[in-house]
NUVO-444064 format. One line per field, with one value per atom (N, C-alpha, C): x, y, z; residue number from 0. Coordinates in steps of 0.02 Angstrom, whole numbers. Layout:
N
X: c(X  ...)
Y: c(Y  ...)
Z: c(Z  ...)
nr: c(NUM  ...)
end
This chain:
327
X: c(10433  10491  10470  10488  10475  10539  10531  10588  10586  10645  10652  10711  10698  10751  10794  10859  10907  10962  11003  11064  11116  11179  11234  11293  11345  11402  11463  11500  11563  11616  11660  11713  11685  11630  11600  11549  11544  11496  11432  11375  11311  11289  11284  11265  11192  11155  11086  11081  11031  11023  10954  10946  10883  10895  10859  10857  10799  10814  10764  10747  10683  10662  10618  10625  10578  10507  10460  10390  10368  10400  10380  10421  10460  10500  10455  10473  10435  10478  10451  10489  10525  10587  10627  10672  10658  10701  10769  10820  10887  10905  10901  10912  10983  11010  11072  11062  11115  11110  11162  11141  11184  11186  11246  11254  11273  11226  11242  11271  11329  11364  11365  11355  11351  11419  11416  11476  11486  11526  11542  11480  11469  11412  11345  11348  11286  11260  11198  11168  11116  11099  11059  10993  10959  10893  10896  10956  10962  10981  11043  11060  11054  11076  11065  10992  10947  10876  10852  10877  10858  10880  10943  10967  10928  10913  10879  10809  10777  10710  10710  10761  10765  10795  10844  10876  10830  10789  10741  10687  10669  10620  10647  10713  10745  10759  10739  10743  10795  10834  10887  10864  10894  10889  10944  10932  10983  10990  11050  11063  11094  11058  11084  11098  11150  11166  11201  11207  11243  11310  11364  11430  11429  11478  11486  11491  11458  11460  11409  11370  11321  11250  11204  11132  11124  11090  11077  11129  11179  11231  11275  11302  11347  11414  11456  11521  11523  11583  11592  11569  11523  11499  11555  11561  11612  11679  11686  11747  11736  11771  11764  11834  11845  11909  11894  11925  11907  11920  11975  11988  11934  11905  11851  11787  11773  11714  11722  11782  11796  11781  11801  11786  11711  11675  11602  11571  11596  11569  11584  11644  11662  11615  11600  11554  11483  11464  11399  11395  11451  11454  11438  11470  11458  11385  11358  11288  11241  11256  11215  11214  11271  11276  11230  11214  11175  11101  11079  11008  10971  10911  10874  10854  10853  10831  10888  10950  11006  11045  11075  11122  11192  11226  11291  11346  11334  11384  11373  11321  11306  11296  11352  11350  11385  11353  11383  11387  11434  11441  11430  11400  11391  11411  11458  11480  11471  11446  11436  11486  11515  11560  11619  11631  11686  11675  11612  11597  11621  11632  11658  11729  11770  11836  11831  11786  11778  11763  11716  11696  11749  11788  11845  11895  11910  11958  11931  11868  11839  11841  11818  11815  11884  11935  12003  12029  12007  12033  11987  11924  11875  11842  11858  11834  11760  11729  11656  11618  11649  11617  11624  11567  11567  11562  11544  11540  11539  11571  11575  11565  11525  11512  11534  11576  11603  11577  11539  11505  11529  11552  11570  11617  11667  11714  11779  11824  11894  11935  11994  12026  12099  12126  12192  12185  12186  12169  12215  12280  12327  12320  12314  12306  12241  12187  12123  12126  12153  12157  12199  12254  12295  12256  12215  12181  12128  12101  12046  12068  12133  12160  12218  12228  12285  12350  12406  12471  12477  12457  12462  12413  12353  12305  12331  12363  12390  12442  12486  12537  12506  12452  12416  12386  12359  12331  12384  12443  12497  12517  12521  12539  12486  12422  12368  12368  12381  12383  12439  12497  12554  12541  12512  12496  12445  12397  12346  12374  12423  12456  12489  12522  12554  12500  12445  12391  12363  12354  12324  12369  12435  12479  12494  12482  12495  12433  12375  12313  12262  12271  12223  12163  12164  12106  12127  12085  12094  12055  12076  12041  11972  11920  11853  11846  11819  11817  11757  11747  11694  11704  11651  11658  11684  11679  11700  11762  11800  11860  11909  11916  11961  11923  11857  11815  11767  11795  11753  11705  11643  11593  11592  11590  11582  11511  11498  11432  11373  11378  11321  11308  11361  11353  11326  11351  11329  11254  11231  11159  11117  11139  11103  11104  11163  11171  11126  11126  11086  11012  10991  10920  10899  10940  10918  10946  11008  11041  11045  11060  11070  11010  10948  10891  10885  10922  10915  10963  10939  10977  11043  11052  11117  11173  11157  11205  11240  11305  11340  11369  11374  11402  11478  11506  11579  11614  11674  11713  11782  11817  11887  11931  11981  12027  12065  12067  12100  12071  12010  11979  12023  12050  12094  12155  12183  12241  12224  12164  12144  12135  12113  12107  12177  12225  12293  12323  12302  12332  12299  12244  12206  12230  12232  12251  12222  12161  12127  12159  12195  12225  12279  12309  12361  12333  12268  12239  12185  12168  12111  12118  12178  12188  12172  12172  12158  12085  12042  11971  11960  11997  11989  12002  11966  11922  11850  11836  11769  11760  11701  11692  11689  11717  11716  11681  11633  11598  11616  11638  11655  11609  11567  11524  11544  11546  11570  11540  11522  11494  11546  11526  11572  11592  11546  11559  11567  11588  11597  11655  11641  11693  11715  11673  11691  11744  11731  11779  11793  11846  11859  11861  11844  11838  11903  11960  12024  12029  11991  11992  11965  11909  11880  11926  11955  11999  12060  12088  12147  12132  12073  12054  12044  12012  12001  12067  12115  12180  12216  12204  12238  12206  12143  12107  12120  12107  12113  12044  12041  11978  11951  11885  11832  11819  11813  11800  11760  11724  11685  11687  11697  11695  11636  11590  11528  11526  11522  11519  11447  11433  11367  11360  11303  11292  11268  11314  11296  11357  11345  11399  11409  11405  11414  11347  11300  11236  11176  11187  11132  11077  11092  11044  11015  11032  11012  10942  10894  10823  10790  10741  10711  10678  10657  10623  10669  10735  10782  10805  10801  10819  10891  10938  11007  11015  10980  10981  10951  10896  10865  10910  10947  10995  11049  11072  11122  11094  11033  11002  10998  10981  10979  11047  11100  11167  11184  11163  11176  11142  11080  11042  11074  11095  11128  11194  11232  11296  11288  11242  11235  11199  11180  11152  11201  11265  11315  11299  11268  11251  11195  11157  11103  11126  11192  11218  11279  11285  11339  11330  11384  11379  11329  11321  11277  11203  11188  11118  11101  11150  11137  11080  11036  10977  10925  10935  10886  10851  10885  10857  10845  10783  10767  10767  10805  10805  10735  10721  10656  10650  10600  10592  10571  10590  10567  10493  10457  10386  10374  10314  10299  10310  10294  10298  10370  10420  10489  10513  10477  10494  10462  10409  10368  10409  10406  10439  10513  10540  10611  10619  10634  10637  10688  10747  10800  10779  10748  10725  10672  10626  10573  10601  10650  10680  10719  10754  10791  10745  10688  10640  10612  10596  10568  10618  10682  10734  10745  10730  10742  10682  10625  10565  10562)
Y: c(852  817  779  716  676  671  665  665  604  577  522  537  545  560  498  509  454  475  427  440  388  406  360  382  341  355  376  423  446  446  398  392  392  357  351  405  457  511  497  501  491  555  552  611  604  659  659  686  662  684  669  680  670  642  590  567  603  642  679  640  626  585  624  609  639  618  660  644  584  574  519  455  453  393  333  277  215  162  125  74  27  12  -31  5  69  108  122  126  145  210  266  332  356  401  436  476  483  519  575  632  690  708  720  739  812  857  928  941  975  986  1059  1073  1142  1175  1242  1282  1296  1346  1363  1384  1354  1368  1348  1310  1289  1223  1207  1145  1121  1058  1022  1057  1086  1115  1179  1202  1265  1251  1260  1252  1181  1129  1062  1048  1069  1058  1100  1162  1205  1176  1154  1124  1059  1021  957  966  1020  1032  1031  1062  1067  1004  976  916  856  849  795  805  868  882  861  860  839  764  728  656  624  664  637  624  574  566  609  640  680  656  662  648  710  743  799  777  806  788  846  840  890  862  902  881  867  829  818  885  889  950  1003  989  1039  1012  1058  1042  983  929  872  817  827  775  772  713  704  737  735  768  831  855  913  977  1012  1074  1126  1159  1211  1186  1122  1094  1089  1130  1132  1120  1059  1039  1013  1043  1027  954  925  855  810  829  790  796  856  864  824  822  781  708  684  615  604  654  648  639  676  670  601  575  508  456  463  416  425  486  497  462  461  424  351  321  251  239  283  276  283  331  340  278  243  185  128  125  68  84  142  159  123  100  60  99  166  207  228  213  242  190  214  175  190  142  156  175  166  184  253  288  354  405  428  475  540  596  661  700  746  790  862  900  972  1006  1053  1087  1162  1192  1265  1297  1355  1392  1349  1345  1304  1231  1212  1144  1129  1181  1170  1142  1169  1141  1068  1054  985  936  953  904  895  947  939  890  898  852  780  771  703  674  712  686  667  706  692  625  607  547  486  496  442  433  379  366  349  341  329  390  448  511  515  522  524  594  643  713  756  816  859  932  967  1039  1078  1129  1171  1242  1267  1332  1382  1440  1497  1479  1439  1417  1455  1433  1453  1389  1388  1324  1321  1376  1378  1420  1388  1422  1479  1469  1522  1582  1570  1625  1663  1627  1660  1702  1676  1714  1777  1772  1831  1883  1860  1906  1948  1924  1961  1994  1994  2027  2073  2124  2169  2133  2164  2136  2126  2176  2171  2118  2116  2065  1995  1987  1922  1898  1942  1923  1909  1944  1930  1859  1842  1775  1721  1732  1683  1675  1730  1726  1690  1703  1669  1594  1575  1504  1469  1500  1470  1464  1515  1513  1459  1449  1399  1328  1320  1255  1236  1285  1273  1258  1296  1286  1215  1191  1125  1069  1076  1022  1026  1083  1090  1086  1099  1097  1048  1027  982  1018  1085  1122  1179  1193  1251  1310  1371  1431  1434  1445  1456  1529  1542  1609  1621  1683  1702  1665  1639  1600  1640  1707  1748  1790  1770  1808  1811  1757  1755  1743  1746  1734  1793  1853  1913  1916  1932  1935  2004  2006  2070  2095  2160  2189  2153  2135  2102  2034  1995  1929  1935  1985  1994  2011  2052  2069  2006  1965  1903  1857  1850  1806  1829  1894  1920  1910  1913  1905  1831  1789  1720  1668  1677  1624  1637  1700  1716  1697  1703  1685  1610  1569  1496  1470  1426  1405  1371  1332  1299  1346  1408  1453  1498  1512  1565  1548  1485  1467  1475  1483  1490  1427  1436  1381  1378  1323  1317  1354  1390  1426  1378  1316  1266  1265  1289  1294  1333  1390  1430  1391  1353  1311  1261  1233  1184  1217  1280  1316  1326  1344  1357  1297  1237  1177  1155  1187  1163  1191  1148  1169  1119  1132  1087  1089  1142  1148  1095  1071  1020  954  942  877  883  943  952  913  908  872  798  771  700  683  734  721  693  717  694  619  584  610  623  623  639  715  740  812  853  914  963  1026  1049  1111  1161  1221  1273  1333  1350  1408  1460  1523  1575  1643  1679  1746  1796  1833  1882  1936  1954  2007  1979  1917  1885  1917  1950  1982  1938  1891  1846  1796  1765  1719  1748  1787  1823  1777  1805  1766  1732  1759  1728  1656  1640  1572  1523  1541  1497  1492  1548  1548  1504  1508  1468  1394  1375  1305  1280  1320  1301  1288  1332  1324  1261  1242  1184  1118  1120  1059  1038  975  949  941  936  924  854  848  897  942  1006  1055  1113  1148  1205  1259  1321  1378  1422  1430  1467  1526  1587  1647  1664  1666  1682  1758  1784  1856  1878  1874  1893  1895  1901  1905  1835  1831  1765  1729  1758  1725  1772  1831  1879  1853  1804  1777  1710  1687  1620  1618  1632  1627  1588  1548  1503  1540  1603  1641  1691  1687  1735  1709  1750  1726  1702  1733  1712  1642  1630  1564  1512  1530  1483  1469  1520  1508  1459  1466  1420  1349  1343  1277  1244  1283  1255  1227  1264  1240  1178  1174  1115  1053  1062  1006  983  1031  1013  976  1001  970  899  888  822  772  792  744  686  698  646  585  596  541  498  526  488  459  465  442  397  365  318  259  227  174  120  100  45  64  129  150  193  205  247  217  261  242  204  199  166  216  271  320  386  407  471  526  581  636  660  673  696  771  796  868  900  962  999  1013  1012  1028  1101  1114  1181  1236  1223  1277  1301  1260  1282  1324  1320  1361  1430  1436  1497  1560  1607  1671  1672  1615  1613  1602  1656  1653  1603  1602  1557  1484  1466  1398  1380  1426  1412  1404  1447  1441  1376  1355  1293  1233  1235  1180  1177  1234  1235  1207  1224  1202  1127  1096  1025  981  1014  976  953)
Z: c(-311  -284  -221  -218  -159  -117  -51  -6  40  52  100  146  210  257  268  271  278  326  344  381  362  368  355  396  397  440  399  427  397  451  448  499  569  579  644  662  622  634  595  628  594  560  493  454  433  436  414  344  307  238  212  147  113  44  26  -43  -76  -128  -165  -229  -239  -295  -343  -409  -457  -443  -458  -447  -489  -547  -590  -579  -525  -513  -501  -533  -526  -490  -444  -409  -457  -442  -484  -533  -545  -590  -558  -599  -577  -612  -576  -605  -590  -633  -615  -552  -512  -449  -446  -421  -412  -338  -312  -242  -239  -221  -213  -144  -141  -78  -60  4  29  31  33  44  118  133  202  240  298  341  309  255  222  250  231  255  205  212  163  146  195  184  143  127  90  17  -3  -74  -101  -65  -93  -110  -66  -80  -138  -143  -199  -265  -270  -332  -347  -295  -305  -334  -316  -343  -419  -448  -521  -552  -519  -547  -545  -493  -492  -546  -559  -611  -680  -686  -749  -751  -698  -699  -655  -618  -577  -506  -475  -402  -372  -315  -281  -209  -183  -112  -81  -37  1  72  102  171  205  271  310  332  321  344  419  441  513  550  607  647  627  574  552  559  573  579  628  605  649  642  599  592  654  666  722  710  760  756  797  811  854  819  848  819  818  762  755  729  720  691  615  577  504  474  452  422  352  302  233  216  239  225  254  310  339  299  273  230  165  140  80  94  153  171  178  203  208  139  90  21  -7  5  -18  12  75  107  82  65  34  -34  -70  -133  -123  -73  -59  -40  2  22  -38  -83  -142  -186  -189  -232  -211  -147  -122  -114  -137  -134  -191  -176  -225  -286  -281  -337  -384  -366  -403  -442  -496  -535  -509  -478  -447  -495  -560  -611  -640  -617  -646  -590  -563  -507  -526  -511  -522  -457  -454  -395  -416  -371  -380  -314  -318  -258  -264  -210  -209  -161  -182  -139  -117  -52  -28  -46  -53  -75  -145  -185  -252  -249  -203  -193  -172  -125  -100  -156  -200  -251  -304  -318  -365  -336  -272  -240  -241  -227  -227  -297  -346  -415  -441  -422  -446  -419  -359  -326  -333  -350  -348  -416  -449  -517  -518  -461  -461  -484  -479  -501  -577  -611  -684  -713  -672  -694  -631  -635  -576  -597  -558  -570  -508  -519  -465  -475  -427  -435  -383  -406  -364  -307  -323  -272  -271  -227  -229  -225  -256  -269  -247  -225  -193  -130  -72  -10  7  1  19  -27  -91  -139  -125  -112  -100  -37  17  79  69  33  19  -21  -68  -114  -79  -23  9  74  88  147  129  170  160  180  164  182  257  296  369  396  368  390  376  318  300  351  371  420  489  506  567  564  507  498  508  477  484  557  593  664  705  689  725  712  649  632  670  671  705  780  810  881  896  850  862  855  810  805  871  902  967  1019  1018  1066  1060  999  989  1015  1007  1029  1104  1135  1206  1250  1220  1259  1230  1168  1136  1107  1108  1084  1038  989  946  974  959  981  949  990  964  945  885  860  815  795  749  683  652  590  531  535  479  494  545  563  505  467  410  345  348  290  283  272  272  212  226  174  142  76  42  55  43  60  29  -35  -68  -37  -25  5  76  113  182  185  139  138  127  80  66  127  157  215  273  287  343  331  269  252  251  219  205  253  276  314  389  407  477  522  498  542  555  518  524  577  619  678  664  610  601  580  565  533  584  571  606  674  691  757  757  816  821  797  771  744  775  762  781  731  756  711  665  683  640  570  563  497  449  472  429  408  454  438  383  386  335  267  266  203  172  214  189  152  173  144  80  60  3  -63  -114  -181  -231  -253  -300  -369  -384  -451  -463  -410  -417  -442  -430  -447  -501  -522  -568  -632  -658  -722  -716  -655  -644  -655  -658  -670  -740  -789  -859  -863  -907  -961  -940  -875  -852  -854  -870  -881  -817  -821  -767  -790  -752  -765  -710  -730  -683  -696  -648  -654  -602  -623  -577  -593  -541  -550  -576  -627  -656  -605  -561  -511  -441  -436  -371  -333  -277  -237  -179  -159  -104  -128  -185  -216  -286  -294  -356  -417  -475  -536  -555  -532  -549  -523  -470  -444  -496  -528  -579  -639  -660  -718  -706  -646  -630  -629  -602  -602  -673  -714  -784  -820  -809  -842  -817  -756  -727  -748  -766  -783  -855  -870  -938  -969  -1034  -1069  -1052  -1052  -1065  -1005  -1019  -966  -995  -952  -974  -921  -942  -896  -916  -868  -881  -834  -863  -823  -805  -741  -716  -713  -736  -736  -667  -618  -550  -506  -441  -392  -361  -293  -263  -256  -221  -213  -218  -247  -255  -300  -341  -389  -366  -306  -285  -256  -300  -285  -341  -324  -373  -431  -419  -472  -506  -493  -522  -591  -643  -710  -715  -679  -682  -651  -597  -567  -615  -648  -694  -754  -777  -830  -808  -746  -719  -714  -692  -687  -756  -806  -874  -894  -879  -896  -856  -793  -753  -782  -802  -830  -895  -936  -999  -985  -937  -922  -897  -851  -821  -866  -927  -974  -985  -976  -985  -942  -884  -840  -869  -915  -947  -1013  -1027  -1091  -1082  -1024  -1014  -1062  -1082  -1134  -1118  -1055  -1038  -1041  -1045  -1046  -1106  -1150  -1208  -1250  -1272  -1312  -1272  -1206  -1163  -1117  -1102  -1055  -1092  -1092  -1124  -1071  -1083  -1034  -1019  -956  -935  -943  -980  -986  -921  -911  -852  -857  -801  -803  -821  -847  -873  -822  -758  -709  -698  -713  -704  -764  -819  -877  -875  -836  -838  -824  -870  -861  -877  -900  -916  -991  -1027  -1100  -1124  -1090  -1114  -1108  -1051  -1043  -1095  -1107  -1156  -1226  -1245  -1311  -1319  -1266  -1269  -1276  -1241  -1246  -1318  -1346  -1414  -1464  -1455  -1501  -1498  -1440  -1431  -1447  -1461  -1475  -1548)
nr: c(0  0  0  1  1  1  2  2  2  3  3  3  4  4  4  5  5  5  6  6  6  7  7  7  8  8  8  9  9  9  10  10  10  11  11  11  12  12  12  13  13  13  14  14  14  15  15  15  16  16  16  17  17  17  18  18  18  19  19  19  20  20  20  21  21  21  22  22  22  23  23  23  24  24  24  25  25  25  26  26  26  27  27  27  28  28  28  29  29  29  30  30  30  31  31  31  32  32  32  33  33  33  34  34  34  35  35  35  36  36  36  37  37  37  38  38  38  39  39  39  40  40  40  41  41  41  42  42  42  43  43  43  44  44  44  45  45  45  46  46  46  47  47  47  48  48  48  49  49  49  50  50  50  51  51  51  52  52  52  53  53  53  54  54  54  55  55  55  56  56  56  57  57  57  58  58  58  59  59  59  60  60  60  61  61  61  62  62  62  63  63  63  64  64  64  65  65  65  66  66  66  67  67  67  68  68  68  69  69  69  70  70  70  71  71  71  72  72  72  73  73  73  74  74  74  75  75  75  76  76  76  77  77  77  78  78  78  79  79  79  80  80  80  81  81  81  82  82  82  83  83  83  84  84  84  85  85  85  86  86  86  87  87  87  88  88  88  89  89  89  90  90  90  91  91  91  92  92  92  93  93  93  94  94  94  95  95  95  96  96  96  97  97  97  98  98  98  99  99  99  100  100  100  101  101  101  102  102  102  103  103  103  104  104  104  105  105  105  106  106  106  107  107  107  108  108  108  109  109  109  110  110  110  111  111  111  112  112  112  113  113  113  114  114  114  115  115  115  116  116  116  117  117  117  118  118  118  119  119  119  120  120  120  121  121  121  122  122  122  123  123  123  124  124  124  125  125  125  126  126  126  127  127  127  128  128  128  129  129  129  130  130  130  131  131  131  132  132  132  133  133  133  134  134  134  135  135  135  136  136  136  137  137  137  138  138  138  139  139  139  140  140  140  141  141  141  142  142  142  143  143  143  144  144  144  145  145  145  146  146  146  147  147  147  148  148  148  149  149  149  150  150  150  151  151  151  152  152  152  153  153  153  154  154  154  155  155  155  156  156  156  157  157  157  158  158  158  159  159  159  160  160  160  161  161  161  162  162  162  163  163  163  164  164  164  165  165  165  166  166  166  167  167  167  168  168  168  169  169  169  170  170  170  171  171  171  172  172  172  173  173  173  174  174  174  175  175  175  176  176  176  177  177  177  178  178  178  179  179  179  180  180  180  181  181  181  182  182  182  183  183  183  184  184  184  185  185  185  186  186  186  187  187  187  188  188  188  189  189  189  190  190  190  191  191  191  192  192  192  193  193  193  194  194  194  195  195  195  196  196  196  197  197  197  198  198  198  199  199  199  200  200  200  201  201  201  202  202  202  203  203  203  204  204  204  205  205  205  206  206  206  207  207  207  208  208  208  209  209  209  210  210  210  211  211  211  212  212  212  213  213  213  214  214  214  215  215  215  216  216  216  217  217  217  218  218  218  219  219  219  220  220  220  221  221  221  222  222  222  223  223  223  224  224  224  225  225  225  226  226  226  227  227  227  228  228  228  229  229  229  230  230  230  231  231  231  232  232  232  233  233  233  234  234  234  235  235  235  236  236  236  237  237  237  238  238  238  239  239  239  240  240  240  241  241  241  242  242  242  243  243  243  244  244  244  245  245  245  246  246  246  247  247  247  248  248  248  249  249  249  250  250  250  251  251  251  252  252  252  253  253  253  254  254  254  255  255  255  256  256  256  257  257  257  258  258  258  259  259  259  260  260  260  261  261  261  262  262  262  263  263  263  264  264  264  265  265  265  266  266  266  267  267  267  268  268  268  269  269  269  270  270  270  271  271  271  272  272  272  273  273  273  274  274  274  275  275  275  276  276  276  277  277  277  278  278  278  279  279  279  280  280  280  281  281  281  282  282  282  283  283  283  284  284  284  285  285  285  286  286  286  287  287  287  288  288  288  289  289  289  290  290  290  291  291  291  292  292  292  293  293  293  294  294  294  295  295  295  296  296  296  297  297  297  298  298  298  299  299  299  300  300  300  301  301  301  302  302  302  303  303  303  304  304  304  305  305  305  306  306  306  307  307  307  308  308  308  309  309  309  310  310  310  311  311  311  312  312  312  313  313  313  314  314  314  315  315  315  316  316  316  317  317  317  318  318  318  319  319  319  320  320  320  321  321  321  322  322  322  323  323  323  324  324  324  325  325  325  326  326  326)
end
């Protein structure tokens, strides 16, 4: 995978990112492009880059970036507002369209965790998106918050949100607080986070409490049907305790065809390692799903899907069997 560092603007904020290119890319080619978007507290050098490694090997160009306020991107650190992240993705779409390596008519979105909600919202409103994959997300903020808190905790949250609304209109500032005050990690997710994410400098900084207010207002299920006739892929861990499986099922029921619900044999991110067979199975499904971007009417029979290199198949029986079946 080849990398090119880039930057673009989103509502005046300079966002940093990377164009990820297939090793076999030739100057002048116009390839389909996929924009992988991070979840809560995530950043480009982590999951977007991990997904891009495999997607570029399958022939796609990828654009990863950091939301405003994260890593090296501009914007106020600690301000996490979902509507603003959605706007960042829309501006990333525009930036992707004008890259010399990309076909502006063949763009897909992939969202992880909270980013899954973001990409569903973008795809529902923006017809430039031709396919969207939502992985291990939650899609109705109020329902999700209620599901992971007790009755008393829920009422405490409501009181804190109301108090912060008053604080913002009387002082101009939201309360700065721990990033997980209302986003409690289950034990398996916390172990993964402490091992893989906590040591990295962009992770775990204090945030504005207004973030919780922005979660309360979100409901991707109201707009999911608007994605059709473009395809929607929903992938979700069967044992996901951070974002319960009911979130994926509810989104699936709200969406229109074509749609696919794929149950991942794992929790939230316990399988998110490049050599983990469950992760490799998920990657296979992603590559199969995004083939639609290589089959748009204007390029059908002109673009041959690029096979994955041998090293990505090594040790994964399902990938090897699928390759044999397609040869």
